[in-house]
C-alpha positions in Angstrom: -76.8 25.1 33.5 -76.0 21.8 32.1 -76.6 18.6 34.0 -72.9 17.8 34.1 -72.6 20.8 36.6 -74.5 18.7 39.0 -72.6 15.5 39.2 -70.9 15.3 42.7 -67.2 15.0 42.9 -65.3 13.5 45.5 -65.0 17.1 47.6 -69.0 16.6 48.1 -68.8 13.1 49.6 -68.3 12.4 53.2 -64.7 11.8 54.1 -63.8 8.2 55.2 -62.6 9.4 58.4 -66.0 11.4 59.3 -67.6 7.9 58.0 -65.6 6.0 60.7 -66.9 8.5 63.4 -70.3 8.1 62.5 -70.1 4.5 62.7 -68.7 4.8 66.3 -71.4 7.3 67.0 -74.2 4.5 65.7 -72.4 1.7 67.5 -72.3 3.7 70.9 -75.4 4.9 70.7 -77.0 1.3 70.3 -74.9 0.0 72.8 -76.2 3.0 75.2 -79.8 2.8 74.6 -80.0 -1.2 74.4 -78.8 -1.4 77.9 -81.1 1.4 78.9 -83.9 -0.6 77.7 -82.7 -3.6 79.2 -82.3 -2.0 82.5 -85.7 -0.1 82.4 -87.4 -3.7 81.5 -85.8 -5.3 84.7 -86.6 -2.5 86.9 -88.4 -3.2 90.0 -88.1 0.5 91.1 -89.2 2.2 88.0 -93.1 3.2 87.3 -94.6 1.5 84.2 -94.8 5.3 82.8 -91.2 5.9 83.5 -90.3 2.4 82.0 -92.4 3.5 78.9 -90.8 6.8 78.5 -87.4 5.4 78.8 -88.1 2.8 76.1 -89.7 5.4 73.8 -86.6 7.6 74.4 -84.2 4.8 73.7 -86.4 3.7 70.4 -85.8 7.3 69.0 -82.1 7.2 69.8 -82.0 3.4 68.3 -84.0 4.7 64.9 -81.2 7.5 64.7 -78.5 5.1 65.0 -79.8 2.8 62.3 -80.7 5.9 60.0 -77.0 6.7 60.4 -75.7 3.4 59.7 -77.5 3.3 56.6 -76.4 7.0 55.8 -72.8 6.1 56.2 -73.4 2.8 54.0 -74.7 5.0 51.1 -72.2 7.9 51.8 -69.4 5.3 50.6 -70.3 5.7 47.2 -72.5 9.1 46.8 -72.7 12.4 48.5 -75.2 13.1 51.4 -78.5 14.4 50.0 -80.6 16.9 51.8 -82.6 14.4 54.2 -79.5 12.7 55.3 -77.8 15.8 56.0 -80.9 17.0 58.0 -80.8 13.6 59.7 -77.5 13.6 60.8 -78.0 17.3 62.4 -81.3 16.1 63.9 -79.5 13.3 65.6 -76.5 15.7 66.8 -79.1 18.1 68.1 -81.2 15.5 69.8 -78.3 13.9 71.6 -76.8 16.9 73.1 -80.2 18.1 74.2 -81.2 14.9 75.9 -77.9 14.2 77.4 -77.6 17.8 78.8 -81.1 17.6 80.5 -80.2 14.2 81.7 -77.1 15.0 83.1 -78.2 17.9 84.6 -81.2 16.1 86.1 -79.3 12.9 87.3 -76.5 15.3 89.2 -79.2 17.3 90.7 -80.8 14.2 91.7 -80.3 12.1 94.9 -77.8 9.4 93.3 -74.6 8.0 94.5 -71.5 9.8 93.1 -70.7 6.5 91.0 -74.1 6.8 89.3 -73.5 10.5 88.6 -69.9 9.9 87.0 -70.9 6.9 85.0 -74.0 9.2 83.4 -72.0 12.3 83.4 -69.3 10.3 81.4 -71.9 8.6 79.1 -73.3 12.3 78.3 -69.5 13.6 77.3 -68.8 10.7 75.2 -72.2 10.8 73.4 -72.0 14.6 72.7 -68.3 14.4 71.8 -69.1 11.9 69.3 -72.3 13.7 67.8 -70.1 16.3 66.8 -69.1 14.8 63.5 -72.6 14.0 62.9 -73.4 17.9 63.1 -70.4 18.6 61.1 -71.2 16.3 58.1 -74.8 17.5 58.1 -73.7 21.1 58.1 -71.1 20.7 55.6 -73.5 19.4 53.1 -75.9 22.6 53.9 -73.1 24.8 52.8 -72.0 23.1 49.5 -73.0 25.3 46.6 -73.2 24.3 42.9 -71.7 26.7 41.1 -72.4 27.2 37.4 -69.7 26.4 34.9 
């Protein structure tokens, strides 16, 4: 196989519409989890351990958001590499897993109906926005280089 077979085509690149959704996911994630850090930091009812757990969890989300922003920037000109695809899938999987657990815990806990509604809405939006990340990462894994 000659090296020209490995040159990516425009078909291998992340479509601009998907890149836009990935930017929305990164921005939404930053918004939600920066606010969580602010709320945890200022809380008078959470223990130091609970605050620490919240801040670590938020930091993981912020790292994924930053990585996604970088991936989107690079994806304007080049196809996703395997690591970028894996990061996008991990971000989506992490988002779905954390929000399913959090939403269920919040719904089952002794919170007001408004608090529950807000957090279920945050979960639904976050999970919905993570779907393009999963799709983009999965699409990269399914691309095959066919010998000419």
